[in-house]
N, C-alpha and C positions, 0 to 999 in steps of 0.2 A: 610839746617838745621843750626840754630844758635848754636855756640859753646861757652862754658865758656872760656873767654879769659885767655890764659896762655902764658907767655913770651917765645920766641924762638929767637935764633940767626940766621939771614937770611944767613950769610956766610956759615953756615954748611949745608944749604939746596939748594945751588945753583945748585948742580949736579942733584938733584932729582925733582926740580920744574922749570917750564918755565913761565915767566910773560906774561900774555895775554894783560892786560891793567892796568893803574895805574892813581891815582890822587894825590892831595897833602897829603891826609891822608890814602888812602886805596890802596891796590894792589890786583889784581885778578890773580891767578896763576892756571896753569894746570900741573898735574903730568906728568913727562917726560915718554914718551912711549905710553900714552893714546891718541888714535886717529891718531897715526902715522902709515901710511901704509908702507909695505915693511919689517916690523919687524926689525928695527935697533937694533944693539947689545946693545946700552945703554938702550933703552927702555925695551929690554928683561931682562937685568940684574936687572933693577929697579922693573919690574913685579915679577921676582922670589924672590927678597928681600921682597916685600910686602906680597907675599904668605906665605913665611916661617914665617915672623913676624906677620902675620895676621893683617896687617896694614889697617887702615880705608881708605887709599888711593886706595885700590882695588875697593871699592864700592862707594867712594866719591872722584873722581880724580880732583875735582876743589875746590879751597878754596879762601877766602878773608882774607887779613892781615890788621891789623891796624898798620900804621906807624906814629910815631910822628917825625916831622922834627928835625934833629940834633941828633937823637937817633939811636943806632945800635940794639936796642931790638924791636922786632915785636911781635904782638899778633894775632893768628888766631881767627877770630870771626864768621866765617861761612864756611860751606862746602856744596858740592852738587854733586849728581850723574850725572847730565847732565848740559850742558852749559845753557839751558833754566832756570833750577832751580837756578843756581848760579847768573844768570843775574837778576832774580827777587830780590834777596838780594842786588845786586849791585845797582839796580834802587832805592830800598827803601832807601839805605844809601845816595844816591845822592839827593833824593827828601826831605828827612827828617832830615839829619844830616849835610851834607856837608856845607851848607850855615851857619848853626849855629856855627860850630866850629871856624870860622874865628874871632868871637868876643872874644875868650879866649886868654889871653896873656901868661898864664903859660902852658907849655906843659904837666905838670902833671895833670892839670885840664882837658885838652883835653882827655887824656887817661882815667881819672876817669869817665868823663861824658859818653864817648862812651861805656866803660865797663858796667856802670850802666844801660844804655839803652839796651844793649845786654842781660844782665842778666834778665831785666824785660821782654824782649821778650821770653827768655827761660822759665821763670816762667809761662807766659801765655800759651806757647805751651805745656809745661809739664802738666799743669792742664787739658788741653783739651785731652791729650792722656794717662792719668792715670799713667804717669811715676813718678809722685811725690810720689806715694805709694811705690816705691821701695827704698831700702836703699841707693843706689848709682845712682841717676837719670841720671847723666852724662854718666856713663858707660852703663846704660840701654838704653839710647837714641841711643848711638853708636851701640849697639847690635841690636836694632830695625831696624836701617837703613840697617845693613848687612842682617838681616833676610828677610826684604822685598825685597832687591835686589837679594838675592840668591835663594829664593823660589817663589817669584813672586805671592804670594797669593793675593786674594782680600783684600781690607782694613778691611773687617769684621773679618778676621782671626787675632785675637789679640795675641801678644806674652806675655806669662806670666813670664817666666824666662829663663835663659840660663846658661850653665856650660861648662867648658873645660873638655874633657875626651878623652878616646880612644875607638874606636869601633873595635872589634876583628873579623877578617875574617880568620877562622882556627887558626893558630898560629901567624898570622901577625897582629899587632895592627896598626890602622890608627888614628893618632892624629888629633883632630878636635874639633868642637863645637856642643854641644847638645842644640837644641832650643825646648822648651816646650811651645806650644801654646794651645789655648782653645780646638782645635779639633785634633791636630796632634803632634806627636813626630817627630822631624826632626834632622838629623845629616848632617853636612857639613865638608868636609875635602879637602884640596888642598895641595898636596905635590909632589915635583919632577915632576911637570907638569901634574899630574893626579888628576882629580876632582871627588869627590864622593858625591852624594846626596842621602839621604835616607828619605823617607816620609812614616810614619806609622800612619794611622788614629787610634785614641784611640779606636774606635768601632771595629777595627780589632784585637785588642790585646786579646788573649785568656788566657794568663798567664803572670803574672808579679811577679818575685821572685828574691830573693838574693841567689846567689850560689857561690860555690868555685870550682876552678879547679886546675890543676897541677901547672899552672904558677902564678895564683893570688888567694888570699884567700877570696876576697870579690868582687863580680861582680853582676851587675844588668842584669838579662836575660829577654829579651822581646820575647815572643812566639806568633806567629800568625799562621794562618792555614797552611802555607807552610814552614816557616823558623823560625830559632832562631837567635837572635843577642845578643851578650854580650857587655856591656859597663862597663868600669872600670876606675881606676885612677882619681876618684873624690876627691876633697879636703874634702868634707863633704858628705859621701855616705848616711848617715842616713837622712839628709835633702833632698837630691835628691830623694831618694826612697819614702819618705813620700809625696813629691809634686807630683811625678809621679803616685803614688797610688791614691791620691786625684783626680787628673785630670782624670784618667781613670774611677774612680768610678762616678764622677760627670757627665762625658760625656755619659757613658753607661746608667746611670739611667735617664738622660735627654732624650736620644734618643731611648732607647730600653725598658724602663720601665715606660710608660706613666701614669700608675696607681699611681705611687708615685710622679711623677713630680709635680703635682699640690699641693702636701702637703709640699714640701720642699722649703721654700722661698729662700734658698741659690742658687737654681738652676734656678731662674726665669730669670736672666739677664746674660747669658753666656759671652756676649761681655764685661761685666764689671768685670769679674773675674781677680784678680791679685794674686800674690804670697802671699801677706799679707792676702787677703781674704781666701785663701785656708788654711793657718795656723790657722786663726781664726775659720774657719769652723771645722777643726779637733779638736780644743779645745772645741768648742760648742758641737760637737757630743760626745766627751768624758764626758763632764760635764753633759749632759742630760742623757747619759747612766749610769753614775756612781750613780747619785742621782735619776734616773728614773723619770725625769721631762717631761712636755709636749714638743712636737717638736717646738712649737712656742717660747719657752723660749730662750732668747738670752743672752749669757754671756757678762758681761761688764768689770769685773776686777777679777784678781786673785792675792791675796796679802798674803805674808808670815806673820804669826802671831802665837800667842799662846792663847789657850782658857782655862779658869779656869774650871777644872772638879772636882766637889765636892766629887764624889765617890772615887777619888784617892787622894784628897786633894793636888793637884798641878796643875800647868799649863801644858797643853799638846801642844807640838809643831805641827803645821800643816799649812794649807792654808785656807784662806777665799775666797769663790766664791760668787760674787754678780751678780744678773741678774735682769730682769724686775720686777719679783714678788717674788724673794727668796733671802735669805742669807743662804749660806751653809758652812759647815766646814768639812774638812777631815784631820785626823791626818796623819803625815808623816809615822808612822808605820801602815801598812795596817791592818784594822779591829780593831784598838785600840779604836777609837771614831769617829763617824760621827754625824753631826747634820744638820737638815733641818728646816729652819725658814721661813715659808711663811710670806710675808710682811703683809698680812691681819691679822695675829696673833700678829703682833708687835704693841706695844703701844707707845714706845718711843725709840729713839736712842740718846744717850747723850755722850759727851766727858767729861771725868773726869780729875782731876788734875794730871799732869805728875809728877811722882816721880822716884827715882832711882830703887825702887823695882817694880814699875808698870809703865814702860815707855809707853807713848802714849796709855792710856787705853780708851776703848769705852764700854759702857754698853748698851745692847739691852734688853729691858724689853718686856715681852709678856703678853697676857691677862690672862694666867693661873697662874699669880703671880710668875713667874720665871724670873730670870735675867741671862744673859750670859755676862761674862766679857772677852773681847778680849784685849790683850796687844801687844806691839811691832809692831804696825801697821805703815808702812811707808806711808807718805803723808796722814796722818790721816784727816786733815781738808777737803781736796777735796773729800776724800772717804765718810766721814760722810755727807758732803753737797749733794753729788749725791744720797746717800741713802735716805736722808730726802725728796728730790724732788720726788723720785720714791715712797716712802712711802705715801706722800701726794696724789700722782696720784692714787695709789691703793685704798686708802680709799675714794677718791672722786668718783671713778668709781664703787666701791662696798662698800658703807657705811654699817657699822655693828653696832649692839647694843648687849649688853650682856644680856643673859637670865639666871637669877639666879636660875631658876628651874633645871638647868642642871649642877650645881656645882659639884655634885658627879659623873657625867657621865665621863667615861674614855676618850671619844672622845671630839673633840672640841665643844664648846658651840654652840647652835643653833643661826643662824644669821637671821635677819629680814631686808628687804630692807626698807629704809626710807630716807628722806633728812637729810643732815648733814652739819652744818656750817663748813667752813674751819678753822681748828685749826692747825697752823703751829708748835705748840709745841708738839702736839700729846701726851697730858697727858692722864689721865684716861678717858675712853669713857663714855658718858651718858647712863643711863639706861632708856629706853623708852618702854612703853607698847603699843602694837598695836593689841589688841584683835579684834577690829571691822574689821580691814583689814584682819586678819587671818580668821575670820568667813566667810566673803564674799568670800575669796579665796577658802575656803573649799567647799562652795556651788557650785562654778563654776567648780572646778577640778573634774575629774572622780574618782570613788571609787577605791583606790589602797589598796593592802593588807598591813595592818599596821605593821606586825611583820614577823620575819623570819619563814619560813615554818616548820623548825625543832621543834620549840616550840609548834606548833599546832599538828603536826603529829609525836610526839615523840614515838619511839619504845622502848620496853624493851629488853635488851640484854639477852644472855644466862647466864651471871654471876649473882650472887646474888646482889640485889639492894644496900645492904650495902657496898660490896666490890667495886661496880662500883662507888658509890658516894664518897667513901673515896679517891679513886684515883683521881677523878675529883676535890675534895676539896683540895687535896694536891697541885695539879697543880695551882688551883686558888690562894691558899695561896702564892706559890712561885712567881706568877705574881704580886700579890698585893705588896709583899715585894719589888719586882723590881721597881714597879711604884713609891713607896715612895722614893727610892734612885735615880732613873734615870729619873723620869718624866712619865706622863701618857698621854700626848697629842702627836700630830704629831711632836712637838718640842723636844721629848725625846732624851736623849743621847743613841746612838745606838752603842753598844759595843759587844765584843765577848760573854759576858754573855747572852745577849738577843738572840744571835744566838743559843746558847746551849739550851735555853728554847724553842725556836721555834722547834729545832730538836727533842725535847722530845714530841712535840705535843701541840698545843694550846687548852685550855679548850673550850668546845662547847659553853659555855655562852659568851666567849670573842672572839671567832674566827672571826665573821663577823666584829666586831668593830676594831680588830687588822688588819684585811685585809684592811680596809679603811685607817688606819693610815699608814701602811707600803707602800701602793701604792700611798698615798697622794690623793686618791679619795675623802677623806673627804673635801679637799680644793675645789674641783670642786663642790661637793654637796652643800657646804656653799655658793659658789660664784654664784650659779644659782638657787635661790629659785623659785619654780613653773615651771622650765624649763621642767622637765620630764612630769609633768601633762599636760602641753600644747602639748608636742609631742604626748602623748597618745591620746589626743582629736583629733589632726590633722590626725593621722595615722590610727586610728581604723575605721573599716568599709570600707576602701579602698581596692579594689581587684586588684592585679597585679601579675606578675610572682613571685615576692619575697614573697608575702603573701601566695601564693599557696605552695611554697617550705616550708615555715614555718609551715603551717597547716599540711603538709605531715609528718614533722619530730616531731611534738609536742608529739605524743604518743610513739615515740621511745626514748624519753628523760628520762633516769632512770626509766624505766617501773617497776622495782622491788620495787621502793620506794613508800610507800602509798601516799606521798605528790603529786605524779604525776599519781596516780590512781584516783585522785579526781579533779573535775572541778576547784576548788580553785587554785590548783597549776598549772594546765594547762592554766587557764586564765591569771595568773600572768606571766607565761613564754611567752605566746602569746604577752602580752602587752610590755614586755621588748624587745623581739626580733623585734617586729614590730616598736617600737619607735626608736630603734637603726638603723634599716634599713632606717627609715625616716630621721634620723639625718645625717647619712653617706651613701648616695646612692651609692658612689663609691665602698664601700664594700658591702652594702646591707646585704645579709644573706649568710653565707657560712656553709658548712658542719662542724660539731663539735662545732659550736657556741651554739647549743641547749644543748649539754651535759655540757659545761662549765657554761652556764647561769643557768641551773637547779641546779647545786651545789652552785652557788652564792646565788640563792634564798632560799636554805635550811638554810643558815647561816646569811643572811642579809635581811633587809627590801627591799621591791620591788624597791624603788627609789635608795637605796644604791646599790642594785645589778646592776641597770642600770649603775651607775657611776663606779662601779668596772669593768663592761664589757667595758666601754669606756677606762679605764686605761689599761686594758689588750690589747685590740685591737689596740689602737692608740699610746701607748708608750712602754709598757712592751714587747709586741710581735709585733714589727713593721713589716708591709708587710706580716704578716701571713695570714690574712683573706682577700684575694682579689682573683681575677679571676684565677691567676696562682700560688697562695701561694708561692711567691718568697721567702719570709722570712723564711718559714719552710724548703724549699729546701736548702737555704743557710746554716741554722743551721744544717741540715742533713749532708751537705758536711763538715762543721766544725767538726761535731761529728766524721766523718770518719777519719779526720786528728788527732783528739785527741785519737782515738783508736790506730793509728799507734804510737803515742808518748808515751802513757801510758800503752798500752797492746801490746807490739811488738811481743810477741810469738803468740798471737791470730791472729794478723795482718799477720804474716808470714805464719801461717797455712792456713788461709782463704785468698787466693790470691785475690779474688774479694770481697772487703768490701762493695760494693754497695748493696749487698743483706742485710747485717746487717743495712746499712743506710736506706734502704727501709722499713725494719721491724720497725725501730725506728721512722718513720715519724709520726705515730699516737701518739707516746710518746710526741712529741713536740706539735702537733696540739691540743691534749686533755689533756696535762699535766698528763699523766698516768691514767686519769679518766676512759677511755674506756677499759683499759686492766688490771686493778688492782681492787680488792674489794674496794668499796667506802670508808669504814672506814679507809682503809690504804691510799688510794689516796688523801684524804683530808689533810693528813699530808704532802704529797708532795706539795700540793697547798700552805700550810702554808709556807714552805721553799721558794717556788717560789715567793710569795708576799714579802718576806723579802730580798732574795738574787737575784731575777730575774732569767734570763735564765741560769745563772751559776749553779743553783741548779739542773736543769733538766739535764745539761751536766754531772755533777759529779754523779748523781744518775744513769744515763744511763751507765756510765763506771762501777759503782759498780755492776749493774745487770749483765753486760757482764763478769766482773771478777768472779763473783760468779758462772757463768755458763760456764767458759772458757773450762773446761774439756769436758763437753757435746757438746759444739760447735765445739771443735777440732775433736771430734769423729763423728760428723754428716757428712753424705755423700752428702747431697744436701740441698738446701735452705729450702725445706719443713720440713726436719727433724730439722734444726736449729730453724725454727719458732715454732715447737712443743716444743722444749726444753725451749725456752724463755717463751712461753705462759703458760706452765705447772708451771714454777717457779713463774711467776708473779701472777698466779691465787691462789697461796698458800702463798702469803704475807698477814699476819694478823696484826691487831692492838690490842694488849692485853689490852690497856688502854681505848679502845673505850667504851663508856657507852651504845651504841646501838648495835643491832644485826649485824651479818655479812651480807653485801649485795654484791653479786657476781659481778664480772666485767661485763661490758656491752657486751663484746664478749668473754665470758669464753669458753675455749675449753674443759676443763676437769671437768665440774661441777658434772659429775656422776662417777668420778673415784672410783674404788674399791680398787686399790693398794694404800697403805699408801705412802704419800709423805712428806718429811720434811717441816715443816712450818717455814717461816722466819718472824721475827718480823720487822715491818717497822721502828721502832725506831733504831734497830741495823743496818739496811741497810743504813739509813740516816746518822747515826754516822760514819759508815765505809766510806761513800762517802765523808764526810767532812775531815776525817783523811787522806785518801789516795789520794783523787783527788781534794781537796779544795784549791789548790795552784794557780788556774787560776785566774788572775786578770781581771777586767773589760776592761782594756786597751788591754790586750792580746786577749780577746774574740772579741772586736771590730775590732782589726787588722785582725784577722782570718775571721771575717764576711766580711770585705772589700775585702780581698783577694779572698774569695770563691764566693762573689757576682759576680765578673767578670766572673768566670768560669760558674756559674749557668746561668747567662744571655746569655753568648755565647753558652751554651748548648741548651738553648731554640732557639737561632738563628739557630744552626745546625739542630735541630729537624724540625724547620719550613722549612729550605732549603731542607732537605731530603724528607719531605712530599710533598713539591711543585714539586720536580723533579720526585718523584714516581708517582704523578698524571699526570704530563705533558708528561713524556717520552713516554708512549704508544701512545700518540696522535700525535706525530711529528716524522719526520725522521732524525732530528738532533741527532748526536751522544751524549751519556750521558756526556762525558767529555766536549764537546763543550757547551752543555746545562748548565752545572755547571758554566762555564766561563761566559755565558750570564747572569745567575742569579746574579753572583758577580758584573757584570757591571751594571745591573739593580738596585741592592741594593745600590751600590756606588753612582749612579746618584741621587737616592732619598736622600742619606745621605748628599751629597754635597749641595743640595738645603736647607737642614736643617741647614748646617753650615753657609751659607752665604746669604741666601735670607730671612732674618728676617726683620720684624716680619711676618712670615707665619705660619699658624697653622700646627703643626706636626701631631696632633691626627687624622685628617681626612685622612691622607695619610698612617699612620702606626697605625693599630688597631689590637692588639694581640687577641682581641675577635672574629675577623672575621675568616672565613675559611683560611687555610694556604695559598692557592694560591692567596688570596686577601689581605693579610696583608700589603704588600708593593705595593703602587700604585704611579704612576707618572702623572704629569700634562703635558700639551702640550709643555711647554718649555723644560722640562727634556726629553720628548719623542723625540723632535727635535734633541737634542744633541746626544742621543743614535742612532737615525736613521742615522744621518750623519756619525757616527762612524762605524756602523755594517751593514748597508743596502748595498746590491750589486747594488741597483738602484741609482747610483750617477748621478746627473743631473746638476752639477756645481751650478750656482746661483739659479737654479730652485729646488734644493734639499730641501731647507727649506719649500718651498710651497708644495711640494709633501708630506713632512713629516706631515705638518699640516692637509692635506687632509686625510692622512692615519689615523691620530689620530681621526679625526671626524668620520671616518668609524668604527673604533674599539670601540669608546665610545658609546656603545649600550644604556646605561641607561641615557646618557646625564648629568652625574655628573662631567664631565671635568676631570676625572681620569680613567686610565686604569691599569689593573693588569698584572702581568708577563705572565699569561697564554695567554691572547690576544696578547701581544707583540710577544711572541714566535710563535704562530700560524701564524701570518702574515709573520714573517721572514722565517718560514718553507716553505711557498708557494713560496717566492722569491728565496730561495736557492734550494729547492728540489721538487717543484711542477712541474707537467706536463705543457706543453706549454699552453693548453687550460685553466688551473687553473691560470697561470700567467696573461694571457690576460684577464680573467674574473676579477681578482683582479684589474688590471689596468683600466678596464672598470668601475668597481664600484668606483674607485677613482676619476672618472670624471663625475659622476652623483650625484645628491643629495642622502644622506645628506653630502657626502664627499665634493662635490663642491657646494658652496653656491653663492648666488647673490652678497654677500659682500666679496667674495674671493679676496685675495690680488692681484691675477693675473687678476682680472676682469677688471682692468684698462688698460690691455694690448691692443694695437691697434688691436689684433686679436680677441677681444671679439665678434664683429659682422663683420667678414671679408666679403668682396665681392669676392667670390671665382670664379675661372675659371675652367672649365673642358676641357680646350683645350690643355691638355698635352698628348702626345702619351703614351699608356699603355704598348706597347711592344717596346723594344730597339733592333734593329738589327735582327728582326725576320721576316721570310717570311709571306706572307698573309695566307698560309695554316696553318702555326704554330699558327697564331693568331686565326684562326677559331677553331682549335683543343682546344686551350686554353679557348675560349668562351664556348664550349660544356662541358669541364671539370668543369668550374666554375658553369654552370647551374646545372650539376649533383650534385656537391658538396653542393649547397644550398638546393637542394631537400633532399639529404641524411641527412643533419643537421636538417632539419625541421621534418623528420620522426623519427629520433633517439632522439629527444629532450625529456628529462625526464619530464613526465607530472606531477610528484609529486613535482618537484622543482618549487619554485615560480619564475615566469618569471620576468626578470629584465626589468625595463622601457627602452624605446628606448632613444637614445642619440640625443639631439638637435644639431644644427650646432655649436653653441657656445661651447657646451661641447665637441663636436668632435674636434674642433680646439685646445682646451686645451689638449685633448688626444694626438693629433699629435705633439703638442709642447713638451709634456713630452717625446714622443718617440725620437724626434730629439735630445733632451738634453741627453737622455740615451746613444745615439750612439756616443756622443762626446768623442774623444780620444780613441775610439775602434780601434784595428788593421785593421779591415775591414770597417773603417768609410765611405769611399767613396761609396763602394758597398752597404752598409746599407742605406745611404742617397738616393741613386738611387732607391733602392727597396721600401723604404717607400714613395718616391714620386709617384711611380707607384701605390702602394696600395691606397694612399690618393686620387689620381685622380679617381680611380675606385669607391671608396666609395662615393666620392662627386657625381659622376654620378648616382650611385644607389640611393642616397638620393633624387636627383633631379627627377629621374624617378618615385620614390615612391611618391614624392610630386605631380607630374602631375597626376599619377594614382589616388591618393587620391582625387584630385580636380575633376576629371572626374567622379569618382564613378562607372565606368562600366568595369574596367579591372579585369579579373580573376587573380588568382595567377600565372597560366602558362603564361598568356599574359603579366603580369608584368615582369616575368623573361625574356621573349623574348625582351621586351622593354629595360631591363637593358643590355642584351647582345648586342642588336642592337645599343645601344648608344655608343659602342666603336668605335672610329674613328681614323684613322692613322694620321690625320693632326691636331694634337692638340699641345698646346703651353706649359704652365707651371701651376703648381699647384696654386701658389699665384700671378698670373699675375694681374696687376693693370688695370682693365677695366673701370676705372672711367674717363679716358680721354674724354674730350668733354662733360662731364655731370656736372651739377651743384651739389653742396653738398646736396641740397634738393632732387634731383632726386636719388642720390646715397642712401640717407637714406631711401627713400621710397622703392627702390628696395631691399635694405637689409632686411627691415622688411618683405617684401613679401617672400624673400628666407628663412628667419629665421622662418617664421610663421609655416609651416607644414613640414619642412625639418627634417627628422629623419633617423637614421640608428640603426640597432640592433646589439647585441653582436654576433649573428650568422653571420651576414654580415661581421663584422670586422674580426672574426676568420677565416672565409672562405677566405677572401681576403689576410690575412697575410700568410695563408698556401700556397699561390701560389708562394711565393718568398722563395727560398731555403736559401738565406742568412739570412732572418729574422727568419726562422725556426731554423737555426743553432745557431743564437744569443740567442734565448730563450731556447734552449735545451742544450746548452753547460754546462758542469759541472762547478760549482762555488766553490771556496775554501773559506770556512768560517773560517778556522783556522788562515790564514794570517790576515784576517780582525779582528779577536778577539785579536790577538797579537798586532796589530797596535792600536786597541782601548784601550787596557790596558796601552799602552805607552802614548797615546795622550788624554786620558779622562780628566785629570786634566788641561792640557794646553788649551783644548778647552773651558772648563768651566771658567777658569781664564780669557781667552781672551774675552769671552762673558761678564764677570762681569766687567772687567776694560775698555772694549770698546777701546782698543788700541793694537797695535802690540806688542807681547811679545814673548820671546824665548820659545822654547819647554821645558816643564818640565816633566821629567820622574818619574813615580810612581814606586818606588821599593817596591814590595810586600815582606815586611819583615816577 
């Protein structure tokens, strides 16, 4: 590795470095003690010094110095971990620089020239390894060298950042270095001769939190399945924790939550993730969550500034956020003033004259004839320049024209697609009429419902019409006054005043339009003219599982409301749900989407309801509506923590808050629409569209607080559910102009007992006053924290279900089965870490049955087989593993699941002898053994076998005759007892039989009874060869009965025979040998019964296959060596063993 040249005095380093070779300008040195045998005292002292000081010389013991003749100052320009590496640098210097330096007369010029060349090499190397993105690239490169040398990961394991810290073991701290890579958290410590390495995969972390203990006030605690580790003494603990939280979140979502993986562009290239990227990602997520913008929106700049707020007649201090399609502003004081300016609404961005009262002013004009004045903008010129470029791009991609017919409409004007000449000044936009194109578009598009259903199916309430209308008119008047002062489009000033108006309830006539503005669905609507109509055309009439589910739920959607007792409402609901399922097949259709969409259709036009649904599903409630409703479960877990924080007495009384969290799941999924009367629930939806999920959290806390006494006195979960359901069913909306529509799942609709009624406006007001202090940043932090727990909870559930299904089928102990599952899953994960680009989804699919969610391919199976199989065959093990994989891969998809893997191991460890022999037999016939088998090129493929080996060693003739009789009887018994229902295995050819024998010979290697086993298998092999030859002759004659065949087999036994693999080719030409081999191979076969009967004749072989096998020691060894075997395979070179410490 090239080093940034820094001057050193060589005389101070004479005792620590030894010169290996030198030239006129360069010296190559080795660290004293490195490579010296016998452990000299000087070398030991230098090694201890390097360890204590964490010197680079521990991992890079070679270096090259630049020396200028006549100078006592030297500059290190390269270092290396091995002699080969440093010699490459030395050779480069000799070939490229050494001859050039002789032309310089001035020694200072020589030093400057060499240093410039080295810095250029460093810049080139840095750009290729992403280190230039770090704040201190030199230190990062040094840390990268240490990380690679200490943990020996494949090159694909990229280091993100590193920190000095302490790892606590009980009360004892170990000072060392924490390395955070894209897939692992690693800690290294070397002190007083003791080395400690910890490797924790991010996917194993179940909890990541900041804690305090008796000794330290601030500690980061890592919790995995079996252990807890505490890390402390960071210089900047906040930064470290945020980076760790981001890495854990990114890795878990990438590997365990594939449904979201495709939607998040930040997770697409894990090998490119750096510390700066993680910080930018955290800012992006906060930005999108705070302003509730699309996931694709990328933050470009955050600038401190002040905005002129006409309602307060002053400038408000805050920050400007600029992204691809938006300019946003948030005041420093939370809730004081927020503004969202879509660039498609912007007409011009201009720099004004700089004055002492208005420093660096910028005016942003929008189409609704409003202007926003920003001042105190740093680097104003470059900011405005970049904004103008993005503004031009937005208008070029989505050209717009103003429709004067919509001047008085509160929402954004209608946009029409057309061509537009590029205008770099972005002045007033042309007004263009496009009636002909509109008419043709209407003819092609399907007939959509033109207005909100509430206007068609308006119900009269129980109150007098005058009272109802007067309350509605008062609200409308208040909103109109607000629009005059704060703006009426999506670009309005959003202050605490509008939040209070929302909490009071939005008038029915304005509700749908304001939902569009608050969610910014109006921008999507204007940006995609005709999109919804095309979706409806494409999706209607198609029949699939999703459409069947939609049809089943259509009549369950607000059945009490007349709009959905009519085909008009049902048809509109069908179109919206089907179109959305067609737009986003990854979500498709989920339960509760029908209830939400029904309410949207009541207050918005059909196309508007579609875009509101898009806003809710894809950005306001991310990950809610998918196969596993991960987002809802995360918020459910966050809600549980908020209960502990805000209602500690209730949390203390109810030891298990999971019951309350489970009850609240429908609150999040349906926004209270399914458990509260409709006229009250729509007020909750009002708050949700303005404040996001925060409104649901605080309202849920208010509901629990109002029922705290009843919940504390409840004796079980059922009683608690009744308390909450009764309360929610009696929440009314006194200002609603329509009649009361009961909740979708009302429990007490026929109550005779009077129950106090709660007004929804009072409940919402209480929720804001008592629990409205949660910020978006706090909620997003809690979501990140609990997403780890929820995803790991799903993994635990999968594991428990797999073990529950598999345990009764095998004889392996449950605790060993659990260890096997962990090894199996880790093998899958390691392939995801380092074998990119390989598709993760086909191997990990949460939608599959539990036992089939994790599957491995042949390479991963081979690694596991080498680690845990008792049938180790030396170099032959890999071939046997591949055959085993082909046997287990029933459906030929090149993947096997845990269940098949364990069933095979169970036979190897716990099967009877006949089961083990049967498995071995199947491994040496198709489909396990193929014509293209790697071992097919073995010289034993078509062997010329001899049957001239004695069957009995040291036995009398009488014993041999008794043995022959026993063998005949054994074959008869096996034939009679054969299970007729079991499918008969095909007979084994001679080539397959030789591979079978080769496997047996390999299995006996290094066994304590190795010689006796070799002798026994030689005897059995000879017998089976003779049986095959007798069968071959009998088959050719066609006149031998079964009994006669057995007699022939027995009579074939001869005492004067030679060897199993004797070479009888002597004296024959190759052509003669090949002809004879083909004849022998032609009809030569042997059956499983023959092999089993023959093996049973040798007690040593019986003992070998029936001896108990210890799987625990294998599993323990596998846990230690799994990583080292994988890294060895990845790097293809000899590497030291790396122990995985399960933290």
